[in-house]
Structure formats: structure tokens, C-alpha cells
N, CA, C and O of each residue as an XYZ file, in Angstrom:
188
protein
N       0.832     -1.198      0.000
C       0.000      0.000      0.000
C       0.872      1.257      0.000
O       0.598      2.223     -0.712
N       1.926      1.221      0.812
C       2.834      2.374      0.880
C       3.514      2.596     -0.463
O       3.740      3.738     -0.863
N       3.837      1.528     -1.153
C       4.487      1.636     -2.451
C       3.559      2.303     -3.479
O       4.024      3.079     -4.315
N       2.286      2.015     -3.426
C       1.325      2.628     -4.340
C       1.206      4.123     -4.055
O       1.127      4.922     -4.988
N       1.193      4.508     -2.790
C       1.115      5.922     -2.427
C       2.375      6.677     -2.856
O       2.286      7.809     -3.332
N       3.533      6.064     -2.692
C       4.776      6.691     -3.131
C       4.808      6.850     -4.646
O       5.286      7.862     -5.157
N       4.307      5.865     -5.353
C       4.263      5.942     -6.806
C       3.297      7.039     -7.260
O       3.587      7.767     -8.210
N       2.164      7.157     -6.593
C       1.205      8.211     -6.928
C       1.794      9.591     -6.629
O       1.585     10.534     -7.393
N       2.520      9.710     -5.535
C       3.167     10.977     -5.186
C       4.239     11.334     -6.210
O       4.365     12.495     -6.600
N       4.998     10.355     -6.640
C       6.016     10.584     -7.660
C       5.383     11.025     -8.978
O       5.896     11.925     -9.643
N       4.276     10.397     -9.354
C       3.579     10.783    -10.586
C       3.039     12.208    -10.474
O       3.107     12.972    -11.437
N       2.509     12.569     -9.322
C       1.999     13.919     -9.114
C       3.125     14.939     -9.175
O       2.964     15.997     -9.785
N       4.249     14.646     -8.561
C       5.388     15.563     -8.610
C       5.919     15.701    -10.030
O       6.319     16.790    -10.442
N       5.926     14.614    -10.771
C       6.357     14.664    -12.160
C       5.405     15.535    -12.991
O       5.855     16.326    -13.820
N       4.116     15.392    -12.775
C       3.134     16.206    -13.487
C       3.300     17.684    -13.150
O       3.285     18.530    -14.045
N       3.458     17.998    -11.875
C       3.656     19.393    -11.464
C       4.956     19.938    -12.056
O       5.006     21.093    -12.477
N       5.992     19.128    -12.089
C       7.262     19.562    -12.677
C       7.142     19.853    -14.161
O       7.711     20.830    -14.648
N       6.414     19.025    -14.882
C       6.234     19.254    -16.316
C       5.433     20.521    -16.559
O       5.783     21.309    -17.437
N       4.373     20.732    -15.807
C       3.564     21.948    -15.954
C       4.400     23.178    -15.617
O       4.352     24.174    -16.338
N       5.160     23.119    -14.535
C       6.018     24.238    -14.141
C       7.031     24.545    -15.246
O       7.255     25.707    -15.585
N       7.631     23.509    -15.797
C       8.645     23.679    -16.844
C       8.039     24.339    -18.079
O       8.638     25.248    -18.653
N       6.865     23.892    -18.487
C       6.259     24.458    -19.686
C       5.761     25.875    -19.470
O       5.715     26.655    -20.421
N       5.389     26.229    -18.255
C       4.888     27.580    -18.008
C       6.004     28.598    -17.879
O       5.864     29.725    -18.353
N       7.102     28.229    -17.253
C       8.097     29.222    -16.873
C       9.449     29.077    -17.556
O      10.399     29.741    -17.140
N       9.583     28.260    -18.566
C      10.876     28.140    -19.228
C      10.802     28.664    -20.655
O      11.260     28.004    -21.587
N      10.237     29.826    -20.823
C      10.126     30.411    -22.153
C      11.278     31.348    -22.428
O      12.373     31.176    -21.893
N      11.034     32.325    -23.251
C      12.054     33.312    -23.566
C      12.332     34.172    -22.344
O      11.462     34.370    -21.495
N      13.568     34.683    -22.267
C      13.945     35.505    -21.116
C      13.130     36.787    -21.041
O      12.736     37.209    -19.953
N      12.870     37.418    -22.199
C      12.114     38.662    -22.208
C      10.633     38.470    -22.447
O       9.916     39.448    -22.653
N      10.155     37.236    -22.426
C       8.764     36.971    -22.724
C       8.532     36.914    -24.222
O       9.474     36.788    -25.005
N       7.302     37.007    -24.603
C       6.956     36.971    -26.020
C       7.346     38.284    -26.680
O       7.259     39.338    -26.050
N       7.776     38.239    -27.939
C       8.101     39.485    -28.631
C       6.827     40.296    -28.874
O       5.742     39.728    -28.999
N       6.959     41.613    -28.939
C       5.760     42.422    -29.177
C       5.187     42.152    -30.561
O       5.917     41.887    -31.516
N       3.879     42.226    -30.646
C       3.219     41.985    -31.930
C       3.503     43.148    -32.872
O       3.512     44.308    -32.461
N       3.732     42.827    -34.124
C       3.997     43.864    -35.113
C       2.655     44.423    -35.576
O       1.799     43.698    -36.084
N       2.495     45.725    -35.389
C       1.241     46.358    -35.791
C       1.307     46.701    -37.277
O       2.357     47.109    -37.774
N       0.204     46.540    -37.980
C       0.211     46.925    -39.402
C       0.390     48.431    -39.541
O      -0.029     49.206    -38.682
N       1.019     48.823    -40.636
C       1.282     50.251    -40.854
C      -0.045     51.003    -40.960
O      -0.968     50.566    -41.647
N      -0.121     52.122    -40.278
C      -1.329     52.941    -40.320
C      -1.142     54.058    -41.332
O      -0.052     54.614    -41.470
N      -2.200     54.375    -42.024
C      -2.131     55.493    -42.958
C      -2.260     56.778    -42.160
O      -3.195     56.956    -41.379
N      -1.300     57.668    -42.375
C      -1.357     58.947    -41.675
C      -2.204     59.908    -42.497
O      -1.957     60.129    -43.682
N      -3.194     60.464    -41.844
C      -4.083     61.388    -42.532
C      -3.561     62.811    -42.353
O      -3.134     63.201    -41.266
N      -3.604     63.570    -43.433
C      -3.181     64.962    -43.362
C      -4.378     65.802    -42.905
O      -5.511     65.560    -43.321
N      -4.122     66.763    -42.070
C      -5.257     67.607    -41.638
C      -5.817     68.378    -42.829
O      -5.081     68.761    -43.739
N      -7.109     68.595    -42.810
C      -7.758     69.346    -43.901
C      -7.277     70.782    -43.884
O      -7.304     71.461    -42.857
N      -6.840     71.220    -45.043
C      -6.393     72.611    -45.157
C      -7.556     73.464    -45.648
O      -8.166     73.158    -46.672
N      -7.856     74.519    -44.925
C      -8.974     75.386    -45.293
C      -8.463     76.762    -45.644
O      -9.251     77.645    -45.983
């Protein structure tokens, strides 16, 4: 019985380790900023 509990604990720790690794082992600066499409600059109406 103790062996089954230890195995379940090991599986849980492995699962938590994998989730932790995938969440926090990305790029150092995070995701790069999204490139915004070029906006057309409007000229003010000349009166």
C-alpha cells in the first residue's frame, strides 16, 4: 500500500514539474511584441 502511495506521489510531482517547466521556461524577455500593421497617416484638412 505504501508503495502505491509513493508511486502516486512521484507521478503527481512529475506532473507538477512538467507543468512548471512548460509555463516558466520560455524566452527571457517573454513573447516578442506583436507587429502592428502600418497605419495610414491622414493629413489635416487645409482650409
